[in-house]
DSSP file (Angstrom, degrees, kcal/mol; ACC not computed):
  #  RESIDUE AA STRUCTURE BP1 BP2  ACC     N-H-->O    O-->H-N    N-H-->O    O-->H-N    TCO  KAPPA ALPHA  PHI   PSI    X-CA   Y-CA   Z-CA
    1    1 A X     >        0   0    0      0, 0.0     4,-1.9     0, 0.0     5,-0.2   0.000 360.0 360.0 360.0 -30.4   22.4  -11.8   -8.4
    2    2 A X  H  >  +     0   0    0      1,-0.2     4,-2.2     2,-0.2     5,-0.2   0.895 360.0  52.5 -60.6 -38.7   24.0  -15.2   -7.8
    3    3 A X  H  > S+     0   0    0      1,-0.2     4,-2.3     2,-0.2    -1,-0.2   0.909 108.9  50.0 -64.4 -39.0   25.2  -14.2   -4.4
    4    4 A X  H  > S+     0   0    0      2,-0.2     4,-2.7     1,-0.2    -1,-0.2   0.836 108.1  53.7 -64.6 -33.7   21.7  -13.1   -3.4
    5    5 A X  H  X S+     0   0    0     -4,-1.9     4,-2.1     2,-0.2    -1,-0.2   0.916 109.7  47.8 -64.5 -42.8   20.4  -16.5   -4.7
    6    6 A X  H  X S+     0   0    0     -4,-2.2     4,-2.1     2,-0.2    -2,-0.2   0.924 112.8  48.8 -64.8 -43.4   22.9  -18.2   -2.4
    7    7 A X  H  X S+     0   0    0     -4,-2.3     4,-2.7     1,-0.2     5,-0.2   0.932 110.4  49.9 -63.0 -45.0   21.9  -16.0    0.5
    8    8 A X  H  X S+     0   0    0     -4,-2.7     4,-2.7     1,-0.2    -1,-0.2   0.871 109.0  52.7 -63.5 -35.5   18.2  -16.6    0.0
    9    9 A X  H  X S+     0   0    0     -4,-2.1     4,-2.7     2,-0.2    -1,-0.2   0.921 110.1  48.3 -61.4 -44.8   18.8  -20.4   -0.2
   10   10 A X  H  X S+     0   0    0     -4,-2.1     4,-2.4     2,-0.2    -2,-0.2   0.924 112.3  48.7 -61.9 -45.8   20.6  -20.2    3.1
   11   11 A X  H  X S+     0   0    0     -4,-2.7     4,-2.7     2,-0.2    -2,-0.2   0.918 113.1  46.7 -60.4 -44.9   17.8  -18.2    4.7
   12   12 A X  H  X S+     0   0    0     -4,-2.7     4,-2.3     2,-0.2    -1,-0.2   0.916 111.1  52.3 -67.2 -39.9   15.1  -20.5    3.5
   13   13 A X  H  X S+     0   0    0     -4,-2.7     4,-2.0     1,-0.2    -2,-0.2   0.908 111.3  47.8 -59.3 -41.4   17.1  -23.5    4.7
   14   14 A X  H  X S+     0   0    0     -4,-2.4     4,-2.3     2,-0.2    -2,-0.2   0.907 110.1  50.4 -64.9 -42.3   17.4  -21.9    8.1
   15   15 A X  H  X S+     0   0    0     -4,-2.7     4,-2.7     2,-0.2    -2,-0.2   0.870 109.7  51.9 -64.8 -36.5   13.7  -21.1    8.2
   16   16 A X  H  X S+     0   0    0     -4,-2.3     4,-2.9     2,-0.2    -1,-0.2   0.912 108.4  50.8 -66.9 -40.1   12.9  -24.7    7.3
   17   17 A X  H  X S+     0   0    0     -4,-2.0     4,-1.8     2,-0.2    -2,-0.2   0.940 112.2  46.7 -60.0 -47.5   15.1  -26.0   10.1
   18   18 A X  H  X S+     0   0    0     -4,-2.3     4,-2.9     1,-0.2     5,-0.4   0.937 113.9  49.5 -62.2 -46.5   13.3  -23.6   12.6
   19   19 A X  H  X S+     0   0    0     -4,-2.7     4,-3.0     1,-0.2    -2,-0.2   0.910 108.6  51.6 -60.6 -43.2    9.9  -24.8   11.2
   20   20 A X  H  < S+     0   0    0     -4,-2.9    -1,-0.2     1,-0.2    -2,-0.2   0.877 115.5  42.3 -58.9 -38.9   10.8  -28.4   11.5
   21   21 A X  H  < S+     0   0    0     -4,-1.8    -2,-0.2    -5,-0.2    -1,-0.2   0.885 130.2  22.4 -75.1 -41.0   11.8  -27.9   15.1
   22   22 A X  H  < S-     0   0    0     -4,-2.9    -3,-0.2    -5,-0.2    -2,-0.2   0.800  87.7-157.7-102.0 -31.4    8.9  -25.6   16.3
   23   23 A X     <  -     0   0    0     -4,-3.0     3,-0.4    -5,-0.4    -1,-0.1  -0.187  40.6 -45.8  74.4-178.4    6.1  -26.3   13.8
   24   24 A X  S    S+     0   0    0      1,-0.2    87,-0.2    89,-0.1    57,-0.0  -0.372 102.9  62.2 -81.5 165.8    3.3  -23.7   13.3
   25   25 A X        +     0   0    0      1,-0.3    -1,-0.2    -2,-0.1     2,-0.2   0.428  69.2 111.6 105.2   0.8    1.4  -21.8   15.9
   26   26 A X  S    S-     0   0    0     -3,-0.4    -1,-0.3     1,-0.1     2,-0.1  -0.486  73.1 -84.9 -96.0 172.1    3.9  -19.7   17.8
   27   27 A X    >>  -     0   0    0     -2,-0.2     4,-1.3     1,-0.1     3,-0.8  -0.405  36.3-114.6 -72.8 154.2    4.3  -15.9   17.8
   28   28 A X  H 3> S+     0   0    0      1,-0.2     4,-2.6     2,-0.2     5,-0.2   0.859 113.8  63.0 -56.0 -37.6    6.4  -14.2   15.1
   29   29 A X  H 3> S+     0   0    0      1,-0.2     4,-2.4     2,-0.2    -1,-0.2   0.857 100.2  51.9 -61.1 -35.4    8.9  -13.1   17.7
   30   30 A X  H <> S+     0   0    0     -3,-0.8     4,-2.1     2,-0.2    -1,-0.2   0.880 110.6  47.3 -67.1 -38.5    9.8  -16.7   18.6
   31   31 A X  H  X S+     0   0    0     -4,-1.3     4,-3.0     2,-0.2     5,-0.3   0.891 110.9  52.9 -68.9 -41.1   10.4  -17.6   14.9
   32   32 A X  H  X S+     0   0    0     -4,-2.6     4,-2.3     2,-0.2    -2,-0.2   0.946 110.1  47.8 -61.1 -45.5   12.5  -14.4   14.5
   33   33 A X  H  X S+     0   0    0     -4,-2.4     4,-1.7     1,-0.2    -2,-0.2   0.947 115.7  43.1 -59.4 -47.6   14.7  -15.3   17.5
   34   34 A X  H  X S+     0   0    0     -4,-2.1     4,-2.5     1,-0.2    -1,-0.2   0.885 112.9  52.2 -69.2 -38.0   15.2  -18.9   16.4
   35   35 A X  H  X S+     0   0    0     -4,-3.0     4,-2.9     2,-0.2    -1,-0.2   0.876 108.3  52.7 -63.5 -37.9   15.8  -17.8   12.7
   36   36 A X  H  X S+     0   0    0     -4,-2.3     4,-2.1    -5,-0.3    -1,-0.2   0.896 109.2  48.4 -65.8 -38.4   18.5  -15.4   13.9
   37   37 A X  H  X S+     0   0    0     -4,-1.7     4,-2.4     2,-0.2    -2,-0.2   0.940 111.6  50.4 -64.7 -46.2   20.2  -18.1   15.8
   38   38 A X  H  X S+     0   0    0     -4,-2.5     4,-1.4     1,-0.2    -2,-0.2   0.918 110.2  49.8 -62.8 -43.5   20.0  -20.4   12.6
   39   39 A X  H  <>S+     0   0    0     -4,-2.9     5,-2.5     1,-0.2    -1,-0.2   0.899 108.6  53.2 -64.8 -35.6   21.5  -17.5   10.5
   40   40 A X  H ><5S+     0   0    0     -4,-2.1     3,-1.5     1,-0.2    -2,-0.2   0.923 107.2  51.1 -62.5 -41.9   24.3  -17.1   13.0
   41   41 A X  H 3<5S+     0   0    0     -4,-2.4    -1,-0.2     1,-0.3    -2,-0.2   0.798 109.4  50.6 -63.9 -27.1   25.1  -20.8   12.8
   42   42 A X  T 3<5S-     0   0    0     -4,-1.4    -1,-0.3    -5,-0.2    -2,-0.2   0.375 115.8-120.7 -90.1   2.7   25.2  -20.4    9.0
   43   43 A X  T < 5 +     0   0    0     -3,-1.5     2,-0.5     1,-0.2    -3,-0.2   0.864  60.0 150.9  61.0  39.7   27.7  -17.4    9.5
   44   44 A X      < -     0   0    0     -5,-2.5     2,-0.3    -6,-0.1    -1,-0.2  -0.869  44.5-129.1-102.0 134.4   25.4  -15.0    7.8
   45   45 A X        +     0   0    0     -2,-0.5    27,-3.3    26,-0.0     2,-0.3  -0.629  39.3 163.3 -78.0 139.1   25.5  -11.3    8.8
   46   46 A X  E     -A   71   0A   0     -2,-0.3     2,-0.4    25,-0.3    25,-0.2  -0.987  30.8-145.5-153.3 159.7   22.2   -9.8    9.6
   47   47 A X  E     -A   70   0A   0     23,-1.8    23,-1.9    -2,-0.3     3,-0.3  -0.993  20.4-142.2-128.6 139.4   20.4   -6.9   11.3
   48   48 A X  E    S+A   69   0A   0     -2,-0.4    21,-0.2     1,-0.2    20,-0.2  -0.709  72.2   3.0-103.3 152.4   17.2   -7.1   13.1
   49   49 A X  E    S-     0   0A   0     19,-2.4     2,-0.4    -2,-0.3    19,-0.2   0.888  80.0-165.2  44.8  55.9   14.3   -4.7   13.3
   50   50 A X  E     -A   67   0A   0     17,-2.0    17,-3.1    -3,-0.3    -1,-0.2  -0.572  20.3-116.8 -78.8 123.6   16.0   -2.3   10.9
   51   51 A X  E     -A   66   0A   0     -2,-0.4     2,-0.5    15,-0.2    15,-0.2  -0.329  25.6-161.5 -61.2 141.3   14.4    1.2   10.9
   52   52 A X        -     0   0    0     13,-2.6    13,-0.5     2,-0.0    11,-0.3  -0.855   6.8-163.0-129.5  94.1   12.9    2.2    7.6
   53   53 A X        -     0   0    0     -2,-0.5     2,-0.6     9,-0.1     9,-0.2  -0.377  16.6-127.1 -75.4 157.0   12.4    6.0    7.2
   54   54 A X  E     -E   61   0B   0      7,-2.5     7,-3.1    -2,-0.1     2,-0.7  -0.909  12.5-148.8-106.6 123.0   10.1    7.3    4.6
   55   55 A X  E     +E   60   0B   0     -2,-0.6     2,-0.5     5,-0.2     5,-0.2  -0.818  23.2 174.4 -94.4 118.8   11.5   10.0    2.2
   56   56 A X  E >   -E   59   0B   0      3,-2.7     3,-2.0    -2,-0.7    -2,-0.0  -0.978  66.2 -22.2-131.2 118.8    8.7   12.3    1.2
   57   57 A X  T 3  S-     0   0    0     -2,-0.5    -1,-0.1     1,-0.3     3,-0.1   0.873 127.7 -49.5  50.5  43.8    9.3   15.4   -0.9
   58   58 A X  T 3  S+     0   0    0      1,-0.2     2,-0.5     0, 0.0    -1,-0.3   0.467 116.4 113.8  81.2   2.6   12.9   15.5    0.2
   59   59 A X  E <   -E   56   0B   0     -3,-2.0    -3,-2.7     2,-0.0     2,-0.8  -0.927  62.5-137.3-112.4 128.6   12.1   15.1    3.9
   60   60 A X  E     -E   55   0B   0     -2,-0.5     2,-0.4    -5,-0.2    -5,-0.2  -0.737  24.7-165.3 -84.6 112.4   13.1   12.0    5.8
   61   61 A X  E     -E   54   0B   0     -7,-3.1    -7,-2.5    -2,-0.8     2,-1.2  -0.823  18.7-142.5-102.8 133.3   10.2   11.1    8.1
   62   62 A X        +     0   0    0     -2,-0.4    -9,-0.1    -9,-0.2    -2,-0.0  -0.780  32.0 165.1 -93.0  97.3   10.6    8.6   10.9
   63   63 A X        -     0   0    0     -2,-1.2    -1,-0.2   -11,-0.3   -10,-0.1   0.395  56.2-106.2 -99.5   3.5    7.2    6.8   10.6
   64   64 A X        +     0   0    0      1,-0.3     2,-0.2    -3,-0.1   -11,-0.1   0.618  66.1 151.1  86.8   8.1    8.1    3.8   12.8
   65   65 A X        -     0   0    0    -13,-0.5   -13,-2.6    31,-0.0     2,-0.4  -0.556  21.6-172.9 -76.8 141.4    8.4    1.2   10.0
   66   66 A X  E     -A   51   0A   0    -15,-0.2     2,-0.4    -2,-0.2   -15,-0.2  -0.998  21.5-139.6-136.0 133.2   10.8   -1.6   10.6
   67   67 A X  E     -A   50   0A   0    -17,-3.1   -17,-2.0    -2,-0.4     3,-0.1  -0.782  19.0-137.7 -87.8 135.6   12.1   -4.4    8.5
   68   68 A X  E    S-     0   0A   0     -2,-0.4   -19,-2.4   -19,-0.2     2,-0.4   0.960  78.1  -6.7 -60.7 -54.2   12.3   -7.7   10.4
   69   69 A X  E     -AB  48  77A   0      8,-1.9     8,-2.7   -21,-0.2     2,-0.4  -0.997  48.0-163.0-142.7 148.1   15.7   -8.7    9.0
   70   70 A X  E     -AB  47  76A   0    -23,-1.9   -23,-1.8    -2,-0.4     2,-0.5  -0.982  23.8-157.6-122.5 115.4   18.3   -7.5    6.5
   71   71 A X  E >>  -AB  46  75A   0      4,-2.8     3,-2.2    -2,-0.4     4,-1.7  -0.836  68.4 -13.2-104.0 128.2   20.7  -10.4    5.7
   72   72 A X  T 34 S-     0   0    0    -27,-3.3    -1,-0.2    -2,-0.5   -26,-0.1   0.754 113.5 -78.2  53.8  28.6   24.1   -9.7    4.3
   73   73 A X  T 34 S+     0   0    0     -3,-0.3    -1,-0.3   -28,-0.2     3,-0.1   0.587 128.5  66.6  64.4  11.7   23.1   -6.2    3.6
   74   74 A X  T <4 S+     0   0    0     -3,-2.2    30,-0.9     1,-0.2    29,-0.5   0.549  81.0  66.7-141.2  -9.2   21.2   -7.4    0.5
   75   75 A X  E  <  -Bc  71 104A   0     -4,-1.7    -4,-2.8    28,-0.1     2,-0.4  -0.967  60.7-151.2-123.1 120.8   18.2   -9.5    1.3
   76   76 A X  E     -Bc  70 105A   0     28,-2.6    30,-2.7    -2,-0.5     2,-0.5  -0.749  11.8-165.2 -85.3 134.5   15.1   -8.3    3.2
   77   77 A X  E     -Bc  69 106A   0     -8,-2.7    -8,-1.9    -2,-0.4     2,-0.5  -0.986   5.6-171.7-124.0 120.9   13.2  -10.8    5.2
   78   78 A X  E     - c   0 107A   0     28,-2.7    30,-2.8    -2,-0.5     2,-0.4  -0.959  13.8-154.4-111.4 123.1    9.7  -10.2    6.5
   79   79 A X  E     + c   0 108A   0     -2,-0.5     2,-0.3    28,-0.2    30,-0.2  -0.788  14.6 176.8-104.8 143.4    8.4  -12.7    8.9
   80   80 A X  E     - c   0 109A   0     28,-2.9    30,-2.5    -2,-0.4    31,-0.2  -0.925  23.4-169.1-135.4 158.1    4.8  -13.6    9.6
   81   81 A X        +     0   0    0     -2,-0.3     2,-0.3    28,-0.2   -53,-0.2  -0.603  46.1 136.6-146.1  78.1    2.9  -16.1   11.7
   82   82 A X        -     0   0    0      1,-0.1    29,-0.2    -2,-0.1     3,-0.1  -0.880  61.4-127.6-130.3 155.6   -0.6  -15.7   10.4
   83   83 A X  S    S+     0   0    0     -2,-0.3     2,-0.4     1,-0.2    -1,-0.1   0.925  98.0  26.0 -68.1 -42.5   -3.5  -17.9    9.4
   84   84 A X  S    S-     0   0    0     -3,-0.0     2,-0.8     0, 0.0    -1,-0.2  -0.973  75.2-132.2-126.8 134.1   -3.9  -16.3    5.9
   85   85 A X        -     0   0    0     -2,-0.4     2,-0.2    -3,-0.1    24,-0.0  -0.774  32.7-156.6 -83.3 115.6   -1.3  -14.5    3.8
   86   86 A X    >>  -     0   0    0     -2,-0.8     3,-1.6     1,-0.1     4,-0.8  -0.589  25.1-115.7 -90.7 153.5   -3.1  -11.4    2.7
   87   87 A X  H 3> S+     0   0    0      1,-0.3     4,-2.2    -2,-0.2     3,-0.2   0.790 112.5  68.7 -57.5 -28.1   -2.2   -9.4   -0.4
   88   88 A X  H 3> S+     0   0    0      1,-0.2     4,-2.2     2,-0.2    -1,-0.3   0.794  91.8  59.7 -63.0 -30.4   -1.3   -6.5    1.8
   89   89 A X  H <> S+     0   0    0     -3,-1.6     4,-2.6     2,-0.2    -1,-0.2   0.921 107.5  44.8 -65.9 -42.5    1.8   -8.5    3.2
   90   90 A X  H  X S+     0   0    0     -4,-0.8     4,-2.7     1,-0.2     5,-0.3   0.924 112.1  52.3 -67.7 -41.7    3.2   -8.8   -0.4
   91   91 A X  H  X S+     0   0    0     -4,-2.2     4,-2.3     1,-0.2    -2,-0.2   0.887 108.8  51.5 -61.5 -38.0    2.5   -5.1   -1.0
   92   92 A X  H  X S+     0   0    0     -4,-2.2     4,-3.0     2,-0.2     5,-0.2   0.941 109.1  50.0 -59.8 -49.6    4.4   -4.4    2.3
   93   93 A X  H  X S+     0   0    0     -4,-2.6     4,-2.3     1,-0.2    -2,-0.2   0.925 112.0  47.0 -59.8 -43.0    7.4   -6.4    1.2
   94   94 A X  H  X S+     0   0    0     -4,-2.7     4,-2.4     2,-0.2    -1,-0.2   0.898 113.5  48.4 -65.0 -38.0    7.5   -4.6   -2.2
   95   95 A X  H  X S+     0   0    0     -4,-2.3     4,-2.7    -5,-0.3     5,-0.2   0.932 110.8  50.2 -67.8 -43.1    7.2   -1.2   -0.6
   96   96 A X  H  X S+     0   0    0     -4,-3.0     4,-2.6     2,-0.2     6,-0.3   0.911 111.0  50.6 -58.8 -44.7    9.9   -2.0    1.9
   97   97 A X  H  X>S+     0   0    0     -4,-2.3     4,-1.3    -5,-0.2     5,-1.1   0.952 113.0  45.8 -58.0 -48.6   12.2   -3.2   -0.9
   98   98 A X  H  <5S+     0   0    0     -4,-2.4     3,-0.3     1,-0.2    -2,-0.2   0.931 115.3  44.4 -64.7 -44.7   11.6    0.0   -2.9
   99   99 A X  H  <5S+     0   0    0     -4,-2.7    -1,-0.2     1,-0.2    -2,-0.2   0.850 118.6  44.2 -70.4 -32.4   12.0    2.3    0.1
  100  100 A X  H  <5S-     0   0    0     -4,-2.6    -1,-0.2    -5,-0.2    -2,-0.2   0.598 104.2-130.7 -84.9 -12.0   15.2    0.5    1.3
  101  101 A X  T  <5 +     0   0    0     -4,-1.3     2,-0.2    -3,-0.3    -3,-0.2   0.687  59.9 141.2  63.5  21.7   16.5    0.2   -2.2
  102  102 A X      < -     0   0    0     -5,-1.1    -1,-0.2    -6,-0.3    -2,-0.1  -0.549  43.2-153.4 -83.8 158.2   17.1   -3.6   -1.7
  103  103 A X        +     0   0    0    -29,-0.5    21,-2.7    -2,-0.2     2,-0.4   0.693  69.9  54.8-110.3 -26.0   16.4   -5.7   -4.6
  104  104 A X  E     +cD  75 123A   0    -30,-0.9   -28,-2.6    19,-0.2     2,-0.3  -0.933  58.9 174.9-119.5 134.4   15.5   -9.2   -3.1
  105  105 A X  E     -cD  76 122A   0     17,-2.6    17,-2.9    -2,-0.4     2,-0.4  -0.991  15.5-158.4-139.3 147.1   12.9   -9.9   -0.4
  106  106 A X  E     -cD  77 121A   0    -30,-2.7   -28,-2.7    -2,-0.3     2,-0.5  -0.971   2.2-163.4-120.6 139.0   11.5  -13.0    1.3
  107  107 A X  E     -cD  78 120A   0     13,-2.6    13,-2.2    -2,-0.4     2,-0.5  -0.991  16.3-173.5-118.5 117.8    8.2  -13.1    3.0
  108  108 A X  E     -cD  79 119A   0    -30,-2.8   -28,-2.9    -2,-0.5     2,-0.6  -0.951  12.2-167.9-125.3 119.4    8.0  -16.1    5.3
  109  109 A X  E     -c   80   0A   0      9,-2.8   -28,-0.2    -2,-0.5     3,-0.1  -0.917   1.8-171.6-105.6 117.2    4.9  -17.2    7.1
  110  110 A X        +     0   0    0    -30,-2.5     2,-1.3    -2,-0.6   -29,-0.2   0.541  67.3  87.7 -83.5  -8.1    5.6  -19.9    9.7
  111  111 A X        +     0   0    0    -87,-0.2     2,-0.3   -29,-0.2    -1,-0.2  -0.372  69.9  97.0 -94.0  56.3    2.0  -20.6   10.5
  112  112 A X  S    S-     0   0    0     -2,-1.3     3,-0.2    -3,-0.1   -88,-0.1  -0.956  79.0-121.8-139.0 154.2    1.6  -23.3    7.7
  113  113 A X  S    S+     0   0    0     -2,-0.3     2,-0.5     1,-0.2    -1,-0.1   0.894 106.3  29.7 -65.5 -40.2    1.8  -27.1    7.9
  114  114 A X  S >  S-     0   0    0      1,-0.1     3,-2.1    -3,-0.1     4,-0.3  -0.981  79.0-143.4-124.8 119.6    4.6  -27.2    5.3
  115  115 A X  G >  S+     0   0    0     -2,-0.5     3,-3.0     1,-0.3    -6,-0.2   0.793  94.4  67.0 -55.1 -36.7    6.9  -24.2    5.2
  116  116 A X  G >  S+     0   0    0      1,-0.3     3,-0.8     2,-0.2    -1,-0.3   0.752  95.3  60.8 -57.7 -22.8    7.5  -24.1    1.5
  117  117 A X  G <  S+     0   0    0     -3,-2.1    -1,-0.3     1,-0.2    -2,-0.2   0.672 105.0  49.7 -74.0 -17.7    3.8  -23.1    1.2
  118  118 A X  G <  S+     0   0    0     -3,-3.0    -9,-2.8    -4,-0.3     2,-0.5   0.190  88.5  99.1-108.9  20.0    4.5  -20.0    3.3
  119  119 A X  E <   +D  108   0A   0     -3,-0.8     2,-0.4   -11,-0.2   -11,-0.2  -0.895  42.3 179.0-110.8 130.9    7.5  -18.6    1.4
  120  120 A X  E     -D  107   0A   0    -13,-2.2   -13,-2.6    -2,-0.5     2,-0.4  -0.994   7.8-165.9-130.4 125.2    7.2  -15.8   -1.1
  121  121 A X  E     -D  106   0A   0     -2,-0.4     2,-0.4   -15,-0.2   -15,-0.2  -0.928   9.1-178.0-113.2 132.0   10.4  -14.5   -2.9
  122  122 A X  E     -D  105   0A   0    -17,-2.9   -17,-2.6    -2,-0.4     2,-0.4  -0.985   9.8-166.6-131.4 144.4   10.3  -11.2   -4.8
  123  123 A X  E      D  104   0A   0     -2,-0.4   -19,-0.2   -19,-0.2   -20,-0.1  -0.996 360.0 360.0-129.4 131.0   12.9   -9.4   -6.8
  124  124 A X              0   0    0    -21,-2.7   -20,-0.1    -2,-0.4    -1,-0.1   0.421 360.0 360.0 -92.5 360.0   12.7   -5.8   -8.0
């Protein structure tokens, strides 16, 4: 778990750098692009828009779900740029964690004045 804590700290640090530079109010895609650049600068391996199939009664269904980022193969990052964090976003994060069998997830909303108010970390 220590490694995942280090990874999440680096991700959050990168997100803070992006937020300091850009501020709130842009589209999620802009923050994703910049955060990926920041992760690269920090030498963290990541995959973008990772397909997430649903396994139902032994059948793998391609339902079109995608995880925004998976960092170092162990931390799921879901990005938002919304006015209000709705409970459904946390539910989405938890469901994605469960379906992907990942244990640590970050939900980051860039549309806030201070980024630490827009970060939610969950561990299964």
